[in-house]
C-alpha positions in Angstrom: 26.6 50.5 -66.9 25.3 49.9 -63.4 27.9 49.3 -60.7 27.6 47.4 -57.4 27.7 50.7 -55.6 24.6 51.8 -57.4 22.6 48.8 -56.2 20.3 48.8 -53.2 20.1 45.9 -50.7 16.7 45.0 -52.3 18.4 44.9 -55.8 21.0 42.5 -54.5 18.2 40.1 -53.5 20.2 38.7 -50.5 18.8 35.4 -49.2 16.7 35.4 -46.1 19.0 34.0 -43.4 16.4 34.3 -40.6 15.8 30.5 -40.4 19.5 29.6 -40.8 20.5 32.1 -38.1 17.9 30.8 -35.8 19.0 27.2 -36.3 22.6 28.3 -35.7 21.8 30.0 -32.5 19.6 27.1 -31.3 22.4 24.7 -32.0 24.7 26.8 -29.8 22.1 26.6 -27.0 21.8 22.9 -27.4 25.6 22.5 -27.1 25.6 24.4 -23.8 22.8 22.3 -22.5 24.5 19.1 -23.5 27.6 20.2 -21.6 25.6 21.0 -18.5 23.7 17.7 -18.8 27.0 15.8 -19.2 28.3 17.3 -16.0 25.1 16.4 -14.2 25.4 12.8 -15.4 28.6 12.4 -13.4 26.5 12.5 -10.2 24.2 9.5 -9.8 21.7 11.6 -7.9 21.2 13.8 -11.0 21.5 11.1 -13.6 17.7 10.9 -14.2 17.5 14.7 -14.8 20.5 14.6 -17.1 18.8 11.9 -19.2 15.7 13.9 -19.4 17.7 17.0 -20.6 19.4 14.9 -23.2 16.1 13.6 -24.5 14.7 17.2 -24.7 17.9 18.3 -26.6 17.4 15.5 -29.1 13.8 16.6 -29.6 14.9 20.2 -30.1 17.4 19.0 -32.7 14.6 17.1 -34.5 12.6 20.3 -34.6 15.5 22.3 -36.2 16.0 19.5 -38.7 12.4 19.6 -39.7 12.8 23.4 -40.3 15.7 22.7 -42.8 14.1 20.1 -45.0 10.9 19.8 -46.9 11.3 16.0 -47.4 10.8 14.3 -44.1 11.9 10.7 -43.6 8.9 8.5 -43.0 8.7 6.9 -39.5 6.7 4.1 -38.0 3.8 5.2 -35.8 5.3 3.3 -32.9 8.5 5.4 -33.0 6.6 8.6 -33.2 4.3 7.5 -30.3 7.3 6.5 -28.1 8.9 9.9 -28.5 5.7 11.7 -27.5 5.1 9.4 -24.5 8.7 9.8 -23.3 8.5 13.6 -23.5 5.2 13.7 -21.5 6.6 11.3 -18.9 9.8 13.5 -18.5 7.7 16.6 -18.2 5.4 15.1 -15.5 8.3 13.7 -13.6 10.3 17.0 -13.6 7.2 18.9 -12.4 6.5 16.2 -9.7 3.1 15.7 -11.3 0.6 12.9 -10.7 1.2 9.4 -12.0 0.2 9.1 -15.6 0.2 5.8 -17.4 -0.1 4.8 -21.1 -1.8 1.8 -22.7 -1.1 1.5 -26.5 -2.6 -0.8 -29.0 -1.1 0.0 -32.4 -1.6 -2.0 -35.6 1.9 -2.9 -36.9 3.0 -1.6 -40.3 1.6 2.0 -40.1 4.3 4.5 -41.4 3.8 8.2 -41.5 5.5 10.6 -43.9 5.4 13.6 -41.6 6.6 12.3 -38.3 7.4 15.6 -36.6 3.8 16.9 -37.4 2.2 13.8 -36.1 4.4 13.9 -33.0 3.1 17.4 -32.3 -0.5 16.1 -32.7 0.1 13.3 -30.2 2.0 15.4 -27.8 -0.7 18.1 -27.6 -3.4 15.5 -27.1 -1.4 13.9 -24.3 -0.7 17.2 -22.5 -4.3 18.1 -22.8 -5.2 14.8 -21.1 -2.6 15.3 -18.4 -4.2 18.7 -17.6 -7.6 17.0 -17.4 -6.3 14.4 -14.9 -4.9 16.4 -11.9 -4.9 13.3 -9.8 -3.3 11.1 -12.4 -4.8 8.5 -14.6 -4.3 6.5 -17.8 -4.0 7.7 -21.4 -4.9 5.1 -24.0 -3.9 5.1 -27.7 -5.1 2.8 -30.4 -4.5 2.9 -34.1 -6.1 0.9 -37.0 -6.0 1.0 -40.7 -8.8 -0.1 -43.1 -9.1 -0.1 -46.8 -10.7 3.4 -46.6 -9.0 5.2 -43.7 -6.4 5.4 -41.1 -7.6 6.0 -37.5 -5.9 7.1 -34.2 -7.9 7.3 -31.0 -6.5 9.0 -27.9 -8.6 8.7 -24.7 -8.2 9.4 -21.0 -10.1 8.9 -17.8 -10.0 12.5 -16.7 -12.9 14.9 -16.0 -14.1 15.1 -19.6 -15.0 18.1 -21.7 -17.7 20.6 -20.6 -20.7 20.4 -23.0 -20.5 24.1 -23.8 -16.9 23.8 -24.7 -17.3 20.9 -27.2 -18.5 23.0 -30.2 -15.4 25.3 -29.9 -12.8 22.9 -28.5 -10.5 23.3 -31.6 -10.8 27.1 -31.9 -7.8 29.2 -30.9 -7.7 29.7 -27.2 -10.7 27.4 -26.8 -9.5 26.1 -23.6 -10.4 26.0 -19.9 -6.7 26.6 -19.0 -5.8 29.9 -17.4 -4.8 32.2 -20.2 -6.3 29.9 -22.8 -4.3 27.5 -25.0 -3.5 26.6 -28.6 -2.8 22.9 -28.2 -6.0 21.5 -29.6 -6.1 24.2 -32.3 -2.6 23.0 -33.4 -3.9 19.4 -33.5 -6.8 20.4 -35.7 -4.6 22.5 -38.0 -2.1 19.8 -38.6 -4.6 17.0 -39.1 -6.6 19.2 -41.5 -3.5 20.0 -43.5 -3.0 16.2 -43.9 -6.5 15.9 -45.4 -7.8 14.4 -42.2 -10.4 15.2 -39.5 -10.4 15.1 -35.7 -13.4 15.0 -33.5 -13.8 15.3 -29.7 -16.3 13.5 -27.5 -16.9 12.4 -23.9 -16.6 8.7 -23.1 -19.6 7.0 -21.5 -17.2 5.6 -18.8 -15.8 9.1 -18.1 -13.0 11.1 -19.7 -12.4 12.5 -23.1 -11.8 10.8 -26.5 -10.2 12.3 -29.6 -10.6 10.4 -32.9 -8.4 11.2 -35.9 -9.2 9.8 -39.3 -7.2 10.2 -42.5 -8.2 8.8 -45.9 -6.2 5.7 -46.7 -5.2 7.2 -50.1 -3.7 10.3 -48.4 0.0 10.9 -49.1 0.7 11.2 -45.4 0.2 7.5 -44.7 1.5 4.3 -46.3 1.9 0.7 -45.3 5.4 -0.5 -44.4 5.0 -3.2 -47.0 4.2 -0.7 -49.8 
């Protein structure tokens, strides 16, 4: 008869606690940051910074929550967009960056089943636009749904994409940033995993434009009235 002392760690098939431990440690960090932000909020001069820290903490908590569940609660595109825009505005303000504005034209009733993934898509596109507009500018977002597909278009009035970079814009480290970047590669990876496509182009009026299309029958989108 085999006893417990005869078993190896592999035989015991202990659960992988890596993710759980990571989330536990991150929650401790969030708690410390919340206490610091709470102290800052008592001084009117630091209140805007405190609010930005609180919003970043909430975003961090959303990330850890997405790591714990496979079934994500669907969210309206407007809600996802608002979170991404707020994060970019906080980041620009904290770094004393140029003035960046947003114009949004979103068809009502679009609900996405993987809000965290789509927030990452929008966030990376926005940050890419900010990088392309060192003197500031405007980022426009519009979204439409037809019988056949769902479409999001993100455009800016920055310096555009170099022609030689366009064919490899979504490749890993296919960036003009110092040290390269993965932002657009992440965008492409997430959109592809959702059975969609993303393409990049230069606007005739100047700046870059990214168009995302997802089949209307894809499980990642549904109408609010469905």
